[in-house]
N, C-alpha and C positions, 0 to 999 in steps of 0.2 A: 698367628706367629708372633712370638715375643720379640720385642725390639732389643737390639744390641746397642747400648749407648756408650758414649765416651764423654769424659769431662772435656772442657774446652781446651785444656793444655795437653791432652793426650792425642795420640795418632792411631788410626786403625792399622791393622797389620797388612791390609791388602794394598793395592797399588794406588790408593788415594782417590780413585774416581767415585767411590761410593759414599762419600760424605754427604749427609743431608741433615739440615737443621729442622727438627720437628717444630712446627708452628705453635703447638700447644704447650710444649715443655721448654723449648729453647735449647734442648740438648741435641748434639750431633748423633744421628742414628743411621743404621744401615737400611732401614726401611724408607718408605717415602718414594723418592725418585727412582731408587733401584727396583722397588716393586713395580713401579710404572714401566720402567725399561724392560724388566723381565717379562711382564705381561705382554708387551709389544713384541719383543724379540723371541719369546718362547722359552727362554731359560735364563737363569741368573748369571751363568758363566759369560754369555755374550754381553749381558748388561754391564758386568764388571770389567770386561775387556775394553769396551768402547766408552763407558761412562754414559751420562745422559744430561739433558738440559735440566736446569733447576727452576723451581717456582719462586723467582725472586722479584717479580713485578707486583708491587703492592696495589691496593685498590685505587689510590690516587694516581699511580702511574697509568693504570689501565684506563681510567676515566679521562685523563688528559691526553693519552695516546689517541683515544677515540676522538677527542675534541680536536687535537692537532691534525689528525688525519682528515678531518672535515674542512679545515682551513688551510688551503695551499696558496701558492703564488697566483693561482687562477683567480682568486677573489680580489687580489690587489692589482694584477696586471692583465691576465688573460681575458677577464670580463670586459676589458676596454675595447677589444676588437669586435666582440659580439655587439657591444653597445653602439659603436659608430656604424656598424653594418645594418643593424635591425631596429634600433630605437629602444626607448626605455620600457614600454609595455611588453614588447617581444622578449626582452631580457628577463623581466619579472616573470612572465608566464613560462618561458623556456626553462629557467632554473627551477621554478616551482614544479612543473610537470616531471622533469627529470629527477628532481628531489624526491617526489612521491615514489617513482619507480625504484630509485636507489634505496629508499626506506623499506619498500616491499622486499627487495633482494636481501637487505640486511636482516629482516625478520626471519627469512629462511636460513641464512647463515648463522644467526644467533641461536636458533633452535638446535641446529646440528652441532655447533661449537659448545653449547652448554651440555648437551648429551655426552659428547666425547671431545673434550678440549685437548687437542693434540698440537704439537709444534708444527707450524706451516701447514695447517689442517686442510686447506682446500684441495690440493692434489690427492690427499688421502681419502677425503670424502668421495671424490669422483671415482677413484680406483676401487673403493670398497662397495659403493652403492650402484654404480652405473657400468663401468667398463674399465679394465686395467689400462687400455689404450687412451681413454679420456684422461685418466690420472697422469699418464706420461705426457700427453700433449699440453694439459693445463700446467703441470709442474715446470716443464722446460720453457714453455711460452712465458710463464710468469717470471721464471728466473732471468731469462733474457730481457724481458721488459724491465724488471727491477734494475738489472745491471746497466742497461743503456740509459734508463731514466736517471739513474745515479749520476752518470756522466753529464747528462743534460742539466741536472740541478746544480752540479758543481760548476759547470760552465756559466750557468745563469748567475750563481752567487759571485763568481769572479768578475763577471761583467758589471754587476750591480755596484761593486766597489768602485768602479771607475766613474760613478756619478759624482763623487767628491773631488774637489779640486786637489791636484797634486798626485792623486792615485792614477790618473790617466797616463802619467809618464813612466809608470812601473809596468813591466811586462805582465800580462795576464797569467802567464805560466807560473809566476811567483805565487799569486793568489790561489791558483789551482793546486799547487803543491801543498800550501798551508792547509787548505780545506781538506784535501785527501788525508793528510796526516792526522788532522783533528778527528775526522769521522771514524778512521780506523781505530784510533785510541778509545773512542767512545764505545766501540763495539767489541773489541778483542779481549778485554780484561774480565768484565762481569756484566751480567744482564742488568744488575742494579744501577751501574753507571749509565748504561743506555737509557734506562727508565728515568733516572734523575735528569739527564740531558733533555729528554723529550718533555718531561714535566716543566722544565724551565722554558724551553722553546714554545711550548703550547701556551704557557701562562702569558708570555709576551704577546703572542698572536691574539689571544682572547682579550687581554686588556686593550690592545690596539683597536680591534674591531669594535669593541664596546664603546671606546672613546670616539671612534669615527662616527658611529651611529648617533651618539649623543650630539657630537659636533654638527652632523648633517641636519639633525632636527632643529638645533639652535639657529644655524645659518639659514635654513629654509624659512624660518619664522621671522627672519630679519635681525637676528642677534649677533651677526658678524660685524667686523670693523666698519664695513661700508653701509650697514643697516638697510640692506636691500632685501625686502621680503620676496623670496622666490616663488613660494607656493608650487603650483604645477605648471608654470609658464612654459617650461621646455617640452611638456607633453602636448601643448597646443602649437607651439612653434619651436622647432621644426616638425613636431608631431610625435605621437605615441608609438606608431609602427611605421618603419621605413620599408620602402620597396627594395627588393634584392633580386637580381637576375631576371626580373620581369616587371610588369606594371599592374596597377590595380590590386584587386584582392589576391590574385596569384602571386604577385610580387611580395605582398605583405606576408602571405603564408610561407613563402620560401625564406623570407627573412626570419620568421619565427622558427622554422625547421632548422635553419643554420645555427640558431641558438641552442636547440636541443643537442646538436652535435658538440658544440662548444662546451655546454654544461656537462655533458658526459665526460669529457676530458678533464674538466675542472674537479669533478667528484672522484677521479681516480685516486685510489689509496684509501678510500673509506673503509675497505675490508680489512685494514691492518689490524684492527682489534682482535679479529678471529685468528690471524696468523700468530698473534702473541698469546693466544689462549693457553697454549701448552706450557707457558712459563709464567702464568698468572697465579698469584695466591688466591685461594678460595674461588676457583673459576666458576663454580656453580652459582655463586652470588654476584661476582664482579662482572662477568661477561653479560648476563641478562641486564644488569643495571646500566651498562654502557650502551647496549643495543637498543634498549627501550627509549633512550634519550636521543637517538639519532634523529628522529623526526623533529624534535625541538631545536637541535643544533642546526639542521638544514633550514628550518623556518627562520630562526633568529639570525644566523650568519649570512646565508645566501639570499633568502627571500627579502629580508629587511635590508641587506646590503645592496642588492640590485635596485630596490626601491630608493634607497638613499642616494645612490649614484645618479639615478634618473631625475632626481629633483635638484641635485647639486650642479650638474653640468649638461650642456646641450649635446645631443648626439652628433651635431655638425660643428662642434667647437673647433675653430681653426688651430688652436694650440695643441689640442689632443690629436687631431688629424695629422698635423705636421710632425709631431713627436713619433707617431706610429709610422709615418712614411719614411722618416729619417732613421728609424730603428734606434732611437736614443736609449741610453742605458738606464736601467732601474726605474726609480720613481718618476723620471722625466716623462714617461708615457703611461703613468697610472692615472685613470680618471679621477681617483680620489685626490691626487696631488693637483691636477688641473682645477678641480672644483675648489680646493683650498686656496690656491693662488688667486683664482677669480674672486674669492670672498675677501681677499686682502689679508690673509693670515700668513706671516712670513716664515715662521720657524718650523712648522710641521713637515714640509717636504723632506728635510733631512732625516727627521724622525721616522717618517714612513719608509724612506729608503733603507734605514737601519732595520726596520721590521721586515721588509722584503728580503733583505740579506739573511736575516734570522730564519725566515720562512723557507728560503731556498736551501740553507744549510740544514735545517730540520728535515726537509724532504730528502736530501741526500743521505742524511743519517738514517732515516726511516727506510729508504730503499736498500741501503746496504744491509740493514737488519732483515728486511723481508726477503731479499734475494738469498741471503745465507740460510734462512729457515726453509725456503722453498727447496733449496738444494738438499738440506737435511731431510726434508719430507720425502724427496725423491729417493734418497739413499734408503730410507725406511721402507719404501715401496719396492726396493730392489730394482730401481730404474736408474740408478746412478751408482758409482763405485762405493763399496762398503767402507773404505777408509774415511769417507766423508762423515760417518757416524761418530767418529772419535771426538770426544769433548774434553775440555780442560777440567781441572779440579773445581773451577768455579762454574762449570756447566755451560761453557761456550763452545759450540762446534767450530773450532778454530780453522780447520781446513776449509770449511764452507765460507767462513768470513774472508779468509785469505784469497780464495779463488774469485769470489765475487768482487772483492776490493781490487784485484789485479786488473779487472776490466776497466776500472776508472782511469787507467793510463790512456785509454782512447780519448779522453777529454783533451789531451794536448793537441789532437788533430784540429780542434776548433780555434787554436791560437792564431794560425796563419790563414789568410784568405787563399783562395785558389783551390787546388786539388785536395789537400788534406781537409779543408773545411767542407768541401762537397761530400767527401767520404763520410765525415762525421754526420752531416745532415741525412745521408742515406741510412746510416745506422739508426738515427732517430725515427726516420720514416717507417722503419720496420715495426715500430711499437705503437703506431697511432691508434689501432683498435684492439690492442692486446687486452686492455682492461675490460672492454665490452665482451670479449670472448670469455674472460674469467667470470664476469657476472652472469652470462648465459649458462656457463657450466655449473655455477652455484645453484641456479634455479633448477637445472636438470637434475643435479645431484639431490636437491631437496625433494623433488617430485618422486624420485626413486626411494629416497629415505622415508618419505611419507607412506609409500606403498609397502616398504619393508616393515615398518612398525606394525601396520595392519596385518600383514601376512604372518608375522612372528608373534602376534598376540600381545603387543605392547599398547596399552591404552594411553593415548596422547594426553588425557586429562591427568595422568600421573606425572607428566614431565615437569621438571623444575621451571622451564621456560617453554611456553606453548604460544606460537605465533597465531594470529587470527586469520580467519577466512581462507584457510588452506584447503586444497592445493590451488585455489583460484588465484590467490595472491602471487604464487610462484609462476603460474602460467601467464598472468598479465604482465609481470615484469619481464619474463622471457620473450614474449611477443614484442614488447616495447624496445628492448635492447636489440633484438634481431632486426627490427625495422631500421634502427639507427645504423647498424652495421651495413645493411644492404644499400641504404640511401645516403650514407655519410659523404660520399663523393659526388653528390648530385650536381654540383656546380659545373663540373666538366661536361655534363651532358646537355645542359640547357644553353640558351642563347641562340640568336638567329644565325643560321648557317654554321652552327657548331663553333661559334667564335670563342667560346670558353674552353674548347678542348685543349688539354695539355697533358702529355704523356707522364711527365714528372708528377703532376698533381694526382693523376689517376692512380699511378703506382703507390704514391704516398697514402692514398685513401684506402686502397684495397690489397696491397701486398701482404698485409698481415693475415688475411684469410687463407690463401694457399699455404702459407707457412704453418698455420695451426693445423690444417687438414693433412698436410704432409707428415707432420709429427704424429698425428693420430694414425694415419695409414701405415707409417713405418712400423710402429709398435704392434699394430693389429696384424700386419702381414708376418712380422717376425715371430711373434708369440702365438698368434692365432687363438687368442683367448675369446671366449664367448661373452655376449652381453649377460650381465648378472641378473638372475631372477630375484624377485623380491624376497622369496622365502630363503634364498641362499646368501643374501647380502650380509656382510660382516658388520653388524652394528654393536658387537659386544667386546671384541678384542681390545684390551686396555682399559675397559670400563670398571672392572672389579677393583683394581688398585685405586682408581679415582674415587669410587664409591666409598672405599674404606677410609680415605682421607677426609671425606666431607665433614665428619664429626670432630675432626681434630683442630680445625681452624678456630682461633679464639674469636669470640663475639665482641664487636665494637660497641661499647655502651657509652654514649655521650654523658659527660659529667656536668656540662653547662650549656647554655644556649649557643655559645660560639662553636663548641664542638658539635652540637646538633646540626648547625648550619653547614659546617665543614664536612661532616660525615654524609650529609645529603648531597653536597657538591661532588665529593671525591671518595 
């Protein structure tokens, strides 16, 4: 099909939704995203009526979105509670074990997202390869998770601001309002704006964690202002592994297992790069590039980060324990900051707090994006109203963004203590294991995708991105995440005479499970759709248009050593 092109100062005669900039020529054309949309929707008329998302995320956006998705507030704040509860070695092992499982899951997701890079892809993979009801359950569960976590991150960012003197006298509602307006502006106009914002946010987080790792190494060797060589003294006293909920080896094992749960929550959002696959330039090159590096990101940021914290500060440090008990704002309860203060470095705490603020704002920005794309994917699956498919001329599904953003108003419930704050906490409790169900669903979808390739005569050796040791990798990750889901609330069941039993904690740990299965059962009973057989799985719809675009993306050829390094990074 010949392309219809327009000069930059001309306008097409249609409704304006079908403008697409050809990456090879730089001209606006009717092909490209309209071909993708027509392939998905079945006809060009529907594609032109609703419009479609645009591939506006460059390689550097995708690489830094993947990096930013790996580094969240968990690495700066959440890791502290695991550290004081279980000790440095348990934290190191726990984040390493969970990191390996997350990497295995991302290999599965990367192969599927490279084969068919769709917007908000995860519900679509589940609906196409496994069961329509699983796509419904995963999609709505993910949308709800993103929307409520968006509120939690906005609330966290607003509270972090109160760390600075003077800010505590201003109502938190003011900061909440400013942050909500900011992230809506970053998401509603164009995907390129969101990409640039995440590029900047991720750059700040990366520079910070690299600086912290270097600082920890220097301080550990005695290069701090007090010239105290720390070595591994805190691994000897108070010890490498702390007892939790029991004594002896059992207590140390339970401490380690509690870190596995904590680490799973910290890694939440790592799948963001696949959600963005449907809006990435040259996805068959950029998605595999991002996924292959997940292992090194986990190793560098979380494994080395947990090791650095373990040598900087003791797990029974009184300042850290008091900050956690008092629920102090922002950097005041970060183990990094406690370690820095113990080393006699005065300026860094405020800098770390600024980074935590950036991290929380970045997470809120990302969750608004992912929530809107999950809603868009549900509409494509015909599991949400069709009007949600409508996109702006810039390719933004504005109804999806607006509906997801409207949930952020729940954040104001966290402003006042008492009833509203309790309600807000209950909303948060409903999301505790949502990410784990998403990861399990990804593994299940991949196992079915693997079988579908074989049943439909597709040789995996011909794939652009082929993950290793399959399907055993998918099964291992599925078993690992299932174990964490089943036992994540173990704390309420142990203790002499059931002394740890607490109804609120039990519901917080497990309420997500019945919600997920109720969503699945609702769609299953209503539609009565069968489980999809491998030979019938839809692994091709939308692929032809993507295959046709593969040769159009311009090749990046470095002109000097600096460009060569940059192209390798981004």
